[in-house]
SEMI-894099 format. One record per residue (C-alpha): residue in three letters; x, y negated, z. Coordinates in pm, whole numbers, plus 32768, in hexadecimal, padded with zeros to 4 digits. Each point is the difference from the previous one (the first is absolute). Last residue first. Example, Ala and Ser with C-alpha at 12.3 -4.5 7.8 and 13.67 -1.06 7.14 Angstrom:
% residues 2
+------+------+------+------+
! type !   c1 !   c2 !   c3 !
+------+------+------+------+
!  SER ! 8557 ! 806A ! 82CA !
!  ALA ! 7F77 ! 8158 ! 8042 !
+------+------+------+------+
This chain:
% residues 345
+------+------+------+------+
! type !   c1 !   c2 !   c3 !
+------+------+------+------+
!  GLY ! 839C ! B684 ! 1727 !
!  GLU ! 8026 ! 8022 ! 7E8F !
!  ALA ! 7F53 ! 8109 ! 7F31 !
!  PRO ! 7F88 ! 7F13 ! 7EFA !
!  GLY ! 7ED3 ! 805D ! 7F39 !
!  ARG ! 7FB4 ! 8123 ! 7F1C !
!  LYS ! 7EBA ! 7FC4 ! 7F4C !
!  VAL ! 7EE4 ! 80A3 ! 80BC !
!  PRO ! 7F36 ! 810D ! 7F47 !
!  VAL ! 7ED1 ! 804E ! 80DB !
!  ILE ! 7FA3 ! 816B ! 8014 !
!  SER ! 7E86 ! 801D ! 800C !
!  SER ! 7EF6 ! 8014 ! 8116 !
!  PRO ! 8047 ! 7EAC ! 80A1 !
!  ASP ! 7FA7 ! 7F45 ! 7EBE !
!  GLY ! 80A6 ! 7EAE ! 8011 !
!  THR ! 7F9D ! 7EBE ! 80B8 !
!  GLY ! 811B ! 7FE2 ! 80FB !
!  GLU ! 7FFA ! 7EE9 ! 8100 !
!  PHE ! 80EF ! 7EDA ! 7FE0 !
!  CYS ! 812B ! 7F57 ! 8097 !
!  ILE ! 7FBE ! 8040 ! 8172 !
!  ASN ! 8127 ! 7F68 ! 80BE !
!  GLU ! 7F84 ! 8060 ! 815D !
!  LEU ! 7F0E ! 8110 ! 8065 !
!  THR ! 7EDE ! 7FBB ! 80E3 !
!  GLU ! 7FED ! 80F6 ! 8121 !
!  GLY ! 7F84 ! 816A ! 7FF3 !
!  ARG ! 80F6 ! 806C ! 8106 !
!  ALA ! 80BD ! 80E8 ! 7F0D !
!  PHE ! 8009 ! 7EF9 ! 7EF4 !
!  ARG ! 8087 ! 7EF6 ! 80EE !
!  ASP ! 810B ! 80F0 ! 807D !
!  LEU ! 805B ! 8053 ! 7E97 !
!  GLN ! 802A ! 7E8E ! 7FB7 !
!  ASP ! 80E6 ! 7FDB ! 8132 !
!  ALA ! 80DA ! 810F ! 7F71 !
!  VAL ! 7FFF ! 7F58 ! 7EA7 !
!  PHE ! 8058 ! 7EB1 ! 80A2 !
!  THR ! 8124 ! 80A4 ! 80B9 !
!  TRP ! 8065 ! 808B ! 7EB2 !
!  ARG ! 8013 ! 7EA0 ! 7F66 !
!  ARG ! 80AF ! 7F61 ! 812C !
!  THR ! 8104 ! 8115 ! 7FF9 !
!  THR ! 8034 ! 7FD1 ! 7E90 !
!  MET ! 8032 ! 7E8D ! 8031 !
!  GLU ! 8100 ! 8030 ! 8117 !
!  GLN ! 80CD ! 80EC ! 7F33 !
!  THR ! 8010 ! 7EF9 ! 7EEA !
!  TRP ! 7F94 ! 8007 ! 7E96 !
!  ALA ! 7F29 ! 7ECF ! 7FBF !
!  SER ! 80DB ! 7F5F ! 7EF0 !
!  ASN ! 8043 ! 8153 ! 7F6A !
!  HIS ! 7F68 ! 7FD5 ! 7EA6 !
!  PRO ! 8157 ! 8037 ! 7F5F !
!  SER ! 809B ! 7EA0 ! 8040 !
!  MET ! 806A ! 7EFD ! 7F01 !
!  ILE ! 8075 ! 7E97 ! 8033 !
!  LEU ! 7FFC ! 7F50 ! 7EAD !
!  ASN ! 80B4 ! 7EDA ! 7F70 !
!  ASP ! 8127 ! 80C4 ! 7F70 !
!  LEU ! 7F34 ! 80D8 ! 7F10 !
!  LYS ! 8094 ! 8148 ! 7F85 !
!  GLN ! 7F27 ! 80D2 ! 80EA !
!  PHE ! 7EC7 ! 7F6D ! 7F6B !
!  PRO ! 804C ! 80C4 ! 7EC0 !
!  PHE ! 7E99 ! 801C ! 7F7C !
!  GLN ! 7F4D ! 814F ! 7FF0 !
!  SER ! 7FE4 ! 7FDF ! 817D !
!  PRO ! 8074 ! 809E ! 8147 !
!  TRP ! 812A ! 80B8 ! 7F60 !
!  PRO ! 7FBD ! 8176 ! 801B !
!  ASN ! 8093 ! 80D9 ! 8119 !
!  THR ! 7F3E ! 8145 ! 802E !
!  ASP ! 7F93 ! 8031 ! 7E9B !
!  ALA ! 7F99 ! 816F ! 8012 !
!  GLY ! 7EA9 ! 7FAD ! 809E !
!  GLU ! 7FDD ! 7E9C ! 806E !
!  PRO ! 80F1 ! 7EF3 ! 807F !
!  TYR ! 7F57 ! 7EAE ! 7FDC !
!  THR ! 7FC0 ! 7F12 ! 7EDC !
!  TYR ! 7F4D ! 7EAE ! 8018 !
!  TRP ! 808E ! 7F71 ! 8138 !
!  VAL ! 7FD8 ! 7F7A ! 8165 !
!  ASP ! 8119 ! 7F65 ! 80C6 !
!  ILE ! 804D ! 7ECE ! 7F2B !
!  ILE ! 809D ! 7EC4 ! 807A !
!  GLY ! 8016 ! 7F14 ! 7ECD !
!  GLY ! 80BD ! 7ED9 ! 7F74 !
!  ARG ! 8015 ! 7E98 ! 7F9B !
!  ILE ! 7EE0 ! 7FF9 ! 7F0F !
!  ARG ! 8003 ! 7FD8 ! 7E81 !
!  LYS ! 815E ! 8090 ! 8027 !
!  SER ! 7FD4 ! 80B3 ! 7EAC !
!  GLN ! 8043 ! 8151 ! 80A1 !
!  LEU ! 7F28 ! 7FB9 ! 812C !
!  ALA ! 7EC9 ! 7F7C ! 7F50 !
!  ALA ! 8025 ! 8109 ! 7EEB !
!  TYR ! 8021 ! 811A ! 80F9 !
!  LEU ! 7ECB ! 7F94 ! 80BD !
!  ALA ! 7F31 ! 7FCB ! 7EBC !
!  ALA ! 805D ! 8159 ! 7F8B !
!  GLU ! 7F98 ! 80AA ! 8142 !
!  ASP ! 7EC5 ! 7F44 ! 803F !
!  VAL ! 7FE9 ! 7FC3 ! 8178 !
!  THR ! 7EE0 ! 80B9 ! 80B7 !
!  GLY ! 8089 ! 8142 ! 7F74 !
!  GLY ! 8129 ! 800A ! 80E5 !
!  ARG ! 7F31 ! 8018 ! 813B !
!  GLY ! 8014 ! 7F24 ! 8137 !
!  VAL ! 8160 ! 7F96 ! 805C !
!  ASN ! 8040 ! 7F1C ! 7ED5 !
!  CYS ! 80D9 ! 7ECA ! 8032 !
!  ILE ! 8010 ! 7EE6 ! 7F03 !
!  VAL ! 80FC ! 7EE7 ! 8022 !
!  ALA ! 7FBE ! 7EA3 ! 7F83 !
!  ASP ! 810C ! 7F24 ! 7F72 !
!  SER ! 7F48 ! 7FB5 ! 7EB8 !
!  LYS ! 7EC2 ! 7FC8 ! 80C4 !
!  MET ! 7EE8 ! 80EA ! 7FA7 !
!  ARG ! 7EF1 ! 7FBD ! 7F02 !
!  ALA ! 80AA ! 80B3 ! 7EE3 !
!  PHE ! 802B ! 8136 ! 80DC !
!  GLN ! 7E82 ! 8002 ! 8028 !
!  ALA ! 7FC6 ! 7FF7 ! 7E86 !
!  ALA ! 8103 ! 8112 ! 7FC1 !
!  GLY ! 7F57 ! 80EB ! 80FD !
!  ILE ! 7FA8 ! 8016 ! 8173 !
!  MET ! 7EA3 ! 80A1 ! 8012 !
!  GLY ! 8083 ! 812F ! 7F40 !
!  ARG ! 7F26 ! 80F0 ! 80C3 !
!  THR ! 7F53 ! 7F34 ! 8110 !
!  VAL ! 7E9A ! 8029 ! 7F93 !
!  ASP ! 800A ! 8173 ! 7F99 !
!  ASP ! 80BA ! 805E ! 813E !
!  LEU ! 815D ! 7FDB ! 808C !
!  PRO ! 8024 ! 7F67 ! 815E !
!  ALA ! 806E ! 7E9B ! 8022 !
!  CYS ! 8141 ! 7FA4 ! 80C0 !
!  VAL ! 80A0 ! 7F1E ! 7EF5 !
!  ILE ! 80E6 ! 7EF8 ! 80A0 !
!  VAL ! 8039 ! 7EC9 ! 7F31 !
!  PHE ! 8121 ! 7F40 ! 8089 !
!  ASP ! 803E ! 7E8D ! 7FAF !
!  SER ! 7E8B ! 7FD5 ! 7FE9 !
!  GLU ! 7F4D ! 7ECE ! 7F73 !
!  ALA ! 7F98 ! 8063 ! 7EA2 !
!  LEU ! 7FC0 ! 816A ! 8056 !
!  LEU ! 7F1A ! 7FA1 ! 8124 !
!  THR ! 7F33 ! 7F14 ! 7F2F !
!  ASP ! 7FE4 ! 80F9 ! 7EE8 !
!  MET ! 7F7A ! 8105 ! 80FF !
!  GLN ! 7EB8 ! 7F48 ! 8027 !
!  GLU ! 7F28 ! 8119 ! 7F70 !
!  VAL ! 80AD ! 80E4 ! 80F4 !
!  THR ! 7F5A ! 7F44 ! 8119 !
!  GLY ! 80A6 ! 7EE7 ! 80BD !
!  TYR ! 80BF ! 7FC3 ! 814A !
!  TRP ! 80E1 ! 7ED9 ! 803B !
!  ASP ! 80CD ! 7FC0 ! 813A !
!  VAL ! 7FE8 ! 8162 ! 807F !
!  LEU ! 8062 ! 804C ! 816A !
!  LYS ! 7F55 ! 7EBC ! 807F !
!  GLY ! 7EAD ! 80A7 ! 8016 !
!  GLU ! 7FE0 ! 8149 ! 7F41 !
!  ASP ! 7E94 ! 7FD9 ! 7FB1 !
!  ARG ! 7F9A ! 80F3 ! 7EF8 !
!  VAL ! 7FF7 ! 7FDB ! 7E80 !
!  SER ! 7F7E ! 8117 ! 7F1F !
!  ARG ! 80A8 ! 80A6 ! 7ED5 !
!  SER ! 8154 ! 7F91 ! 8079 !
!  VAL ! 80E4 ! 7ED1 ! 7FD5 !
!  ALA ! 8109 ! 7F78 ! 80E9 !
!  MET ! 80D9 ! 7ECD ! 8036 !
!  VAL ! 80FD ! 7FE2 ! 811B !
!  LYS ! 80EA ! 7ED7 ! 8034 !
!  MET ! 8147 ! 806D ! 8098 !
!  GLY ! 8091 ! 7F98 ! 8153 !
!  PHE ! 80C0 ! 8144 ! 8035 !
!  ALA ! 7F08 ! 807C ! 810C !
!  LYS ! 7EF0 ! 7FB2 ! 7F07 !
!  SER ! 8097 ! 80F4 ! 7F11 !
!  ARG ! 8000 ! 810A ! 8104 !
!  ILE ! 7E8D ! 7FE0 ! 804D !
!  ALA ! 7FAB ! 7FE1 ! 7E93 !
!  ILE ! 80BD ! 813D ! 7FAA !
!  GLU ! 7F43 ! 80B6 ! 8110 !
!  ARG ! 7EB6 ! 7F7C ! 7F6E !
!  GLY ! 8058 ! 806A ! 7EA3 !
!  ILE ! 804D ! 8161 ! 8065 !
!  HIS ! 7EAE ! 8035 ! 80B1 !
!  GLY ! 7F3E ! 7F47 ! 7EF3 !
!  TYR ! 8035 ! 7ED2 ! 7F25 !
!  GLY ! 8010 ! 8076 ! 7E98 !
!  VAL ! 80E1 ! 7F03 ! 7F53 !
!  ILE ! 80CF ! 7F52 ! 8105 !
!  GLY ! 80A1 ! 7EB4 ! 7FA5 !
!  VAL ! 8130 ! 7F99 ! 80BF !
!  THR ! 805F ! 7E90 ! 7FFA !
!  ALA ! 815A ! 7F7F ! 8069 !
!  GLY ! 8024 ! 7EF3 ! 8111 !
!  ARG ! 80E5 ! 80CF ! 80D9 !
!  MET ! 8085 ! 8131 ! 7F42 !
!  GLU ! 8133 ! 7F3A ! 7FA7 !
!  ARG ! 80DB ! 7FF8 ! 7EC4 !
!  HIS ! 8176 ! 8033 ! 7FD0 !
!  MET ! 8101 ! 7EF3 ! 7FBF !
!  PRO ! 812A ! 8040 ! 7F1B !
!  GLY ! 8158 ! 7F92 ! 8078 !
!  SER ! 805D ! 7EF8 ! 80F7 !
!  SER ! 7FA4 ! 7F76 ! 815A !
!  ILE ! 7FB9 ! 813C ! 80D0 !
!  SER ! 80FD ! 80C8 ! 7F3B !
!  ARG ! 804F ! 807B ! 7E9E !
!  GLY ! 8132 ! 7F9A ! 7F3F !
!  ASP ! 8078 ! 8162 ! 7FD2 !
!  TYR ! 7FC2 ! 805D ! 816F !
!  SER ! 8083 ! 8169 ! 7FD7 !
!  HIS ! 7FF4 ! 806F ! 7E91 !
!  LYS ! 7F9C ! 816C ! 7FFA !
!  ARG ! 7F62 ! 8033 ! 8156 !
!  MET ! 7F82 ! 7E9C ! 7FF2 !
!  HIS ! 7F48 ! 8036 ! 7EB5 !
!  PRO ! 7F63 ! 8147 ! 806D !
!  ASP ! 7F7C ! 7F64 ! 8147 !
!  THR ! 7F78 ! 7EC5 ! 7F55 !
!  ASP ! 7F62 ! 8092 ! 7EC9 !
!  ARG ! 7F0C ! 8128 ! 8007 !
!  LEU ! 801B ! 803C ! 8179 !
!  LEU ! 7FDD ! 7E9D ! 807C !
!  GLY ! 7F2E ! 7F7D ! 7EDF !
!  ILE ! 7F4D ! 7EF6 ! 80DB !
!  GLN ! 7EAF ! 7FC8 ! 7F55 !
!  PHE ! 7FEE ! 8137 ! 7F2E !
!  GLU ! 8084 ! 80D5 ! 8123 !
!  LEU ! 7F09 ! 7F67 ! 80F0 !
!  MET ! 7EDD ! 8055 ! 7F1A !
!  GLY ! 8074 ! 8166 ! 7FE5 !
!  LEU ! 8030 ! 802B ! 8176 !
!  MET ! 7EAC ! 7F64 ! 803F !
!  VAL ! 7F62 ! 80F7 ! 7F14 !
!  HIS ! 80A6 ! 8127 ! 80AD !
!  GLU ! 7F8D ! 7F82 ! 8159 !
!  ALA ! 7E9B ! 7FE1 ! 7F75 !
!  ILE ! 8011 ! 8164 ! 7F87 !
!  THR ! 805A ! 8077 ! 815A !
!  THR ! 7EE7 ! 7F2F ! 80A1 !
!  GLU ! 7EFE ! 8086 ! 7F0C !
!  HIS ! 8048 ! 8173 ! 800B !
!  GLU ! 7F0E ! 8064 ! 811B !
!  TYR ! 7EEA ! 8046 ! 7EFF !
!  THR ! 7F46 ! 814D ! 7FE7 !
!  ASN ! 7EF2 ! 8070 ! 7F11 !
!  CYS ! 7E9E ! 8090 ! 802A !
!  PHE ! 7F21 ! 80C3 ! 7F17 !
!  LEU ! 7EAD ! 806C ! 8096 !
!  VAL ! 7F61 ! 813A ! 7F76 !
!  GLY ! 7E8A ! 7FCF ! 7FCD !
!  ALA ! 7FEF ! 806D ! 7E9D !
!  PRO ! 8129 ! 80D4 ! 7F9B !
!  LEU ! 8132 ! 7F39 ! 7F8F !
!  GLU ! 805F ! 7FB3 ! 7E9A !
!  ASP ! 7EC8 ! 7F3A ! 7FD1 !
!  GLU ! 8080 ! 7EEC ! 80E7 !
!  LYS ! 8147 ! 7FD6 ! 7F35 !
!  ILE ! 8166 ! 8062 ! 8043 !
!  TRP ! 8153 ! 7F84 ! 7F7D !
!  ASP ! 7FD5 ! 7E93 ! 8072 !
!  PHE ! 8016 ! 8078 ! 8166 !
!  GLY ! 8128 ! 7F3C ! 808B !
!  THR ! 802B ! 7FFD ! 817A !
!  PHE ! 80BB ! 8124 ! 8098 !
!  PRO ! 7FAD ! 8123 ! 80E7 !
!  ILE ! 7ED9 ! 8064 ! 7F31 !
!  GLN ! 7EC6 ! 8077 ! 80BE !
!  TYR ! 7EF1 ! 80C4 ! 7F4A !
!  LEU ! 7EE1 ! 8028 ! 80F0 !
!  LYS ! 7EBC ! 80D0 ! 8015 !
!  LEU ! 8062 ! 8151 ! 7F65 !
!  ARG ! 7F10 ! 8112 ! 805A !
!  ASN ! 7F31 ! 8023 ! 7ECB !
!  THR ! 812A ! 8061 ! 7F2C !
!  ALA ! 8047 ! 8036 ! 7E8F !
!  PRO ! 8178 ! 7FFD ! 7FC3 !
!  LEU ! 80BF ! 7EB8 ! 7FDD !
!  ASP ! 80E2 ! 8022 ! 7ED5 !
!  PRO ! 814F ! 7F5A ! 7FC0 !
!  VAL ! 801A ! 7F6D ! 815F !
!  GLY ! 806D ! 7E94 ! 8042 !
!  GLY ! 80BA ! 7FBB ! 813D !
!  GLY ! 7FC4 ! 8096 ! 8159 !
!  ILE ! 7EF7 ! 8044 ! 8107 !
!  LEU ! 7EBE ! 80BB ! 7FBE !
!  VAL ! 7F04 ! 7FFC ! 8123 !
!  ASP ! 7EE5 ! 80F7 ! 804E !
!  ALA ! 80CF ! 8115 ! 7F61 !
!  GLU ! 7F9A ! 816A ! 7FDD !
!  GLY ! 7FA1 ! 7FE8 ! 7E8E !
!  ALA ! 815D ! 7F80 ! 7FB7 !
!  VAL ! 809B ! 8140 ! 808D !
!  GLU ! 7FB8 ! 80D6 ! 7ECB !
!  ARG ! 804A ! 7EFE ! 7EF2 !
!  PHE ! 8147 ! 7FB2 ! 80AD !
!  ARG ! 8059 ! 816D ! 800E !
!  GLU ! 7FE5 ! 8019 ! 7E87 !
!  PRO ! 80BF ! 7EC2 ! 7FC8 !
!  GLU ! 8126 ! 805F ! 80E4 !
!  ALA ! 8134 ! 7F34 ! 7F8A !
!  LYS ! 7F37 ! 7ED6 ! 7F88 !
!  MET ! 7EFD ! 8001 ! 8110 !
!  ASP ! 810C ! 801E ! 810F !
!  CYS ! 7F24 ! 8080 ! 811A !
!  SER ! 7FF5 ! 7FAF ! 816F !
!  ILE ! 7ECA ! 8057 ! 80CB !
!  PHE ! 7FBE ! 7F45 ! 8145 !
!  ARG ! 7EF6 ! 8057 ! 8106 !
!  TRP ! 7FA8 ! 7EDB ! 80D3 !
!  ASP ! 7FAF ! 7FAF ! 8169 !
!  THR ! 7FF3 ! 7E8A ! 804D !
!  ARG ! 810F ! 7F25 ! 808A !
!  THR ! 80D0 ! 8009 ! 7EBF !
!  HIS ! 816C ! 7F9B ! 801C !
!  THR ! 80A4 ! 8152 ! 8050 !
!  LYS ! 7F4A ! 80C8 ! 7EF7 !
!  LEU ! 801E ! 7EE6 ! 7F04 !
!  PHE ! 817E ! 7FEF ! 802E !
!  GLU ! 8016 ! 817C ! 7FED !
!  GLU ! 7F4B ! 7FFD ! 7EAE !
!  ARG ! 80C0 ! 7EDA ! 7F74 !
!  ARG ! 80E9 ! 80C3 ! 7F16 !
!  ILE ! 7EC8 ! 8098 ! 7F5C !
!  ALA ! 7F8A ! 7EA8 ! 7F9F !
!  ASN ! 8141 ! 7FBD ! 7F39 !
!  PRO ! 8007 ! 815B ! 7F66 !
!  GLY ! 7E9C ! 7FFE ! 7F76 !
!  ALA ! 7EA5 ! 8034 ! 808C !
!  LEU ! 7FD1 ! 7FF4 ! 8179 !
!  LEU ! 7EA3 ! 809A ! 8036 !
!  ALA ! 7F4F ! 7F86 ! 813F !
!  THR ! 7F0B ! 80E0 ! 80A6 !
!  PRO ! 7EFD ! 7F9C ! 8103 !
!  GLN ! 7FC2 ! 80C4 ! 8142 !
!  GLU ! 7E89 ! 801C ! 801E !
!  SER ! 7F40 ! 7F1D ! 80EE !
!  MET ! 8055 ! 7EC1 ! 7F48 !
+------+------+------+------+
């Protein structure tokens, strides 16, 4: 580009990264920082100057003929549709979280198989040996030989598969289309073949994004097909697993347990600390809970914002952008109401 492009950092998380982007971009950029919630009037004024918008969901995107790219520094975009962006504006997301989430999943599976932190360590601290040793007492399970079934095989699923193979596990996967993963995946089917995966998996790992097709894709019928000692893990989106069916399967011990990182209720407005569901999951003893933070490491955030900086360089040089999710189809001459999305990143 011959003219210096402008990037608008919208929201507190993006604003914090202004200096990082200045030092990590190799092309010449003008940056504007504006907390759209704290300064709505100013946001409407400066939005018309931006070639690129960086941040979470905005309440209203003012009319603009200049904007060409809306870059979110995180992954999920179920909160926005094509007609909510002006025609021609590219919407791109950011990954870099897959290895961190895969480590979280492995920790959860290890804990269900071995029980070191939930059973063995607490028991020894309280009772010493108490009849337990290498040749007596309860035996724990192994990862080796167990089957992990990945529902929604993408960036996260592949990293889980890599680590599962290192533990000697069998890997099954389903997604909308099947690609050649060689020896990394032992059995690969389409979503229509998910019953086979559910029936054979010791661990069912849900990594699917949330959309009209995946919403509630794991319900009572799917839990009925799982092994009685299966464990379900959801690191995709809460809505992909039916809330009531999940609680019923865990509370009744229809399955062995759960590892849940994504939920149904989040802090919003005046309610800054709600329970994550209308059901009392927190009272269950066969569940490992985490507050949607399985990816949250300093290294991950650095990787994400490095990607954003590289994306700005690609934009400035007129190169092909990465992680294009869709192109806007809305009216560029009118204010576009965008549902408030996450501000993470």
